[in-house]
DRENVEXGU-726036 format. One line per field, with one value per residue (C-alpha): residue number from 1; x, y, z. Coordinates in nm, 4 decimals. Layout:
% DRENVEXGU-726036
num c(NUM/...)
x c(X/...)
y c(Y/...)
z c(Z/...)
This chain:
% DRENVEXGU-726036
num c(1/2/3/4/5/6/7/8/9/10/11/12/13/14/15/16/17/18/19/20/21/22/23/24/25/26/27/28/29/30/31/32/33/34/35/36/37/38/39/40/41/42/43/44/45/46/47/48/49/50/51/52/53/54/55/56/57/58/59/60/61/62/63/64/65/66/67/68/69/70/71/72/73/74/75/76/77/78/79/80/81/82/83/84/85/86/87/88/89/90/91/92/93/94/95/96/97/98/99/100/101/102/103/104/105/106/107/108/109/110/111/112/113/114/115/116/117/118/119/120/121/122/123/124/125/126/127/128/129/130/131/132/133/134/135/136/137/138/139/140/141/142/143/144/145/146/147/148/149/150/151/152/153/154/155/156/157/158/159/160/161/162/163/164/165/166/167/168/169/170/171/172/173/174/175/176/177/178/179/180/181/182/183/184/185/186/187/188/189/190/191/192/193/194/195/196/197/198/199/200/201/202/203/204/205/206/207/208/209/210/211/212/213/214/215/216/217/218/219/220/221/222/223/224/225/226/227/228/229/230/231/232/233/234/235/236/237/238/239/240/241/242/243/244/245)
x c(2.3484/2.5583/2.2871/2.0433/2.2588/2.2720/1.9018/1.8497/2.1268/1.9376/1.5702/1.7291/1.8845/1.5664/1.3748/1.5787/1.5349/1.1879/1.1665/1.3986/1.1607/0.8658/1.0780/1.1675/0.8715/0.5637/0.3878/0.2538/0.3831/0.5229/0.7744/0.8457/0.9730/1.1493/1.3084/1.4255/1.5522/1.7863/1.8994/1.6597/1.4287/1.3148/1.5154/1.3588/1.3785/1.4184/1.6049/1.4185/1.3913/1.5984/1.3813/1.3823/1.2322/1.1183/0.8950/0.5967/0.2723/0.1787/-0.0668/-0.1063/-0.3886/-0.3323/-0.0439/0.0777/-0.1307/0.0785/0.2586/0.2691/0.4760/0.2763/0.0850/0.2456/0.2777/0.5523/0.8269/0.9499/0.6782/0.5335/0.1921/-0.0169/-0.2677/-0.5187/-0.7390/-1.1139/-1.1424/-1.5587/-1.6143/-1.2570/-1.2019/-0.9663/-0.5963/-0.6374/-0.4201/-0.0708/-0.1738/-0.2574/0.0848/0.2576/0.0770/0.1872/0.5335/0.5549/0.4276/0.6478/0.9723/0.8462/0.7946/1.0637/0.7468/0.7476/0.3984/0.3083/0.0665/-0.1729/-0.3754/-0.7497/-1.0077/-1.3873/-1.3517/-1.4618/-1.2559/-1.2597/-1.1538/-1.3009/-1.0355/-1.1588/-1.0050/-1.2641/-1.2930/-1.2056/-1.1090/-0.8064/-0.6334/-0.4994/-0.5463/-0.8252/-0.8486/-1.1746/-1.4511/-1.7998/-2.0509/-2.2188/-2.4995/-2.2571/-2.0100/-2.2262/-1.8564/-1.8484/-2.1356/-2.0526/-1.7382/-1.5415/-1.3721/-1.2249/-1.1696/-0.8686/-0.8230/-0.6112/-0.6949/-0.4601/-0.3694/-0.1582/0.1979/0.4819/0.6268/0.3086/0.3209/0.0241/0.0697/-0.1652/-0.2517/-0.5343/-0.6906/-0.8614/-0.9182/-1.2708/-1.2771/-1.5732/-1.7075/-1.8472/-1.5105/-1.3019/-1.4123/-1.2699/-1.2359/-1.0759/-0.8156/-0.7324/-0.7806/-0.6035/-0.3634/-0.1676/-0.4617/-0.6456/-0.2937/-0.2317/-0.6049/-0.4777/-0.1214/-0.3532/-0.5780/-0.2407/-0.0994/-0.4392/-0.3686/-0.0115/-0.1032/-0.1169/-0.4648/-0.5589/-0.3736/-0.4672/-0.1849/-0.3281/0.0526/0.0527/-0.1169/-0.2891/-0.4826/-0.8585/-0.9685/-0.7612/-0.6490/-0.4604/-0.1555/-0.0257/0.3188/0.3930/0.4719/0.7123/0.5062/0.3876/0.7124/0.8301/0.5213/0.5810/0.9142/0.8437/0.5810/0.8107/1.0645/0.8897/1.0556/0.9817/0.7073)
y c(0.3199/0.4622/0.7368/0.4706/0.2519/0.5967/0.6174/0.2563/0.3215/0.6573/0.4579/0.1340/0.3934/0.6012/0.2660/0.1482/0.4823/0.4640/0.1163/0.2516/0.5265/0.3013/0.0925/0.3806/0.5522/0.3271/0.2744/-0.0756/-0.3837/-0.5587/-0.2608/-0.2188/-0.6199/-0.5277/-0.2669/-0.4801/-0.7296/-0.4859/-0.3063/0.0047/-0.1378/0.1021/0.1030/0.1427/0.4930/0.3477/0.0261/-0.2924/-0.3542/-0.6536/-0.9263/-1.0935/-1.4029/-1.2937/-1.5495/-1.3500/-1.4286/-1.2761/-1.3491/-1.2075/-1.1049/-1.2762/-1.4671/-1.4998/-1.7658/-2.0913/-1.9833/-1.8921/-1.5681/-1.2380/-0.9897/-0.6442/-0.3044/-0.2276/-0.1127/0.0788/0.2766/0.5498/0.4622/0.7836/0.8314/1.1023/1.2210/1.2650/1.5184/1.4819/1.3773/1.3813/1.4872/1.7373/1.6982/1.3808/1.4673/1.4415/1.0988/0.9788/1.1219/0.9320/0.6246/0.6599/0.6849/0.4212/0.1945/0.3161/0.2522/-0.1003/-0.1847/0.0429/0.1548/0.5331/0.7088/0.9991/1.2764/1.3723/1.5762/1.6149/1.4279/1.4037/1.0409/0.7951/0.5113/0.1745/-0.1348/-0.4034/-0.6563/-0.5371/-0.2633/-0.0186/0.0952/0.4340/0.7281/0.7854/0.5256/0.6956/0.4843/0.7085/0.7598/0.8606/0.8664/0.7058/0.4720/0.1780/0.2985/0.3592/0.1015/-0.2160/-0.3891/-0.0898/-0.2226/-0.3285/-0.2520/-0.2463/0.0805/0.0745/-0.1076/-0.1469/-0.3199/-0.3249/-0.4287/-0.5853/-0.6423/-0.8642/-0.6986/-0.7951/-1.1539/-1.3163/-1.1230/-0.9683/-0.6174/-0.4248/-0.0811/0.0899/0.0909/0.2502/0.2885/0.4009/0.5190/0.4992/0.8233/0.7135/0.5903/0.8592/1.1703/1.4856/1.3561/1.0092/1.2092/1.4281/1.1588/0.8601/0.9515/0.6626/0.4138/0.5937/0.5940/0.2198/0.1709/0.3839/0.1508/-0.1368/-0.0510/0.0587/-0.2875/-0.4101/-0.1818/-0.3005/-0.6780/-0.8213/-1.0108/-1.0545/-1.3335/-1.5202/-1.3653/-1.0910/-0.9574/-0.8597/-0.5379/-0.7439/-0.9277/-0.8669/-0.7067/-0.4609/-0.5256/-0.2257/-0.2933/0.0246/-0.0964/-0.3237/-0.7065/-0.9385/-1.0854/-0.7670/-0.6222/-0.9593/-0.9659/-0.5811/-0.6481/-0.9094/-0.7287/-0.4420/-0.6881/-0.8308/-0.7849/-0.4462/-0.4700)
z c(-5.3999/-5.1518/-5.0965/-5.0823/-4.8098/-4.5759/-4.6068/-4.5119/-4.2295/-4.1073/-4.1062/-3.9123/-3.6386/-3.5925/-3.5652/-3.2978/-3.1028/-3.1262/-2.9887/-2.7082/-2.6500/-2.6369/-2.3750/-2.1486/-2.1473/-2.1989/-1.8517/-1.8986/-1.6717/-1.9442/-2.0856/-1.6877/-1.7020/-2.0276/-1.8447/-1.5757/-1.8317/-1.9823/-1.6438/-1.6997/-1.4120/-1.1390/-0.7925/-0.4244/-0.2946/0.0869/0.1304/0.1979/0.5743/0.7466/0.7911/1.1249/1.2702/1.5779/1.7202/1.6831/1.4600/1.1238/0.8287/0.4536/0.3308/0.0186/-0.1584/-0.5203/-0.7148/-0.6458/-0.3916/-0.0229/-0.1055/0.0016/-0.2446/-0.1845/-0.2992/-0.5649/-0.3368/-0.6071/-0.6736/-0.4199/-0.2136/-0.2859/-0.0085/0.0599/0.3244/0.3187/0.5976/0.6594/0.9903/1.0680/1.4702/1.5403/1.6011/1.3860/1.1059/1.2603/1.4073/1.0579/0.9224/1.2231/1.1696/0.7875/0.9040/1.1060/0.8427/0.6058/0.8183/0.9024/0.5583/0.3361/0.1184/0.0153/0.1195/-0.0709/0.0653/-0.2139/0.0378/0.0847/-0.1411/-0.1523/-0.2722/-0.0184/0.1218/-0.0554/0.0990/-0.1057/-0.2845/-0.6195/-0.8468/-0.9202/-1.2801/-1.3401/-1.1039/-0.9505/-0.7318/-0.4072/-0.0861/0.0464/0.4623/0.5786/0.8517/0.8304/0.9974/0.9782/0.7654/0.5142/0.5749/0.7165/0.8600/1.0899/1.2907/1.6717/1.8163/1.5029/1.5135/1.1542/0.8250/0.5895/0.2839/-0.0497/-0.3907/-0.6303/-0.9935/-1.1997/-1.2593/-1.4454/-1.4404/-1.3359/-0.9782/-0.8188/-0.6808/-0.4423/-0.6543/-0.4715/-0.0969/0.1578/0.5608/0.6866/1.0694/1.2709/1.3587/1.6670/1.7999/1.6432/1.8287/1.9443/2.2790/2.1860/2.0210/2.2806/2.5829/2.3894/2.1288/2.0850/2.1235/1.8346/1.6469/1.7181/1.5186/1.2300/1.2091/1.2325/0.9258/0.7634/0.7942/0.6390/0.3294/0.2949/0.3139/0.6725/0.7905/1.1418/1.3776/1.6742/1.9158/2.1317/2.1808/1.8215/1.6887/1.4212/1.6856/1.5711/1.8937/2.0331/2.4166/2.4927/2.2477/2.1006/1.9679/1.6542/1.7929/1.6877/1.4364/1.2796/1.2313/1.0552/0.8265/0.7415/0.6499/0.4403/0.2836/0.1981/0.0417/-0.2455/-0.5920/-0.7753/-1.0021)
């Protein structure tokens, strides 16, 4: 009987260890929620940015069901992005990197450069089945991307999925930049304006929508604004301060 008792104890210990391993290692959002409840949740790599009401205008691309809280990226996970170099003008890569750094600083989100890719940008709201999920930054024309017709210089967007605790989070996205607007000459002669357009589209990717205030970078038509406005900064800070997923 004592031997049987020790065997039962060993089995119980092994069962507990197995359950603990599942909680620690399973990638599902449900297990992430369990980890947070027992104090094993992920932590932010960068601190949440301070939220200041600066009197500007901002709008979110999507909000949580039944709430005005924004849909954002999980701030405790990296936002992976890749660049499709087809059609990329000379000198553009450092501009993309600076734009990414500016959005990271404004949101507290960590962006991970996955290098080059042959995937094409995808800016729709629905998650594509199969394949990887990095945010793809690339170049195209209105034949491939009809939304670039007319004076539109770029398109940006992200797709969300349900995460832990009933919240939705962005999980993929993309930016396509018009090859007619993004030329070698434009990059050489107007690098700040070119960078501002990339920042504008990245702001769409992390969850900001257009506003009707011309002094904000998220105004639909660029009027020469190259810096984030007060509403842009507040909106980005709020998007970077959503709870971890």
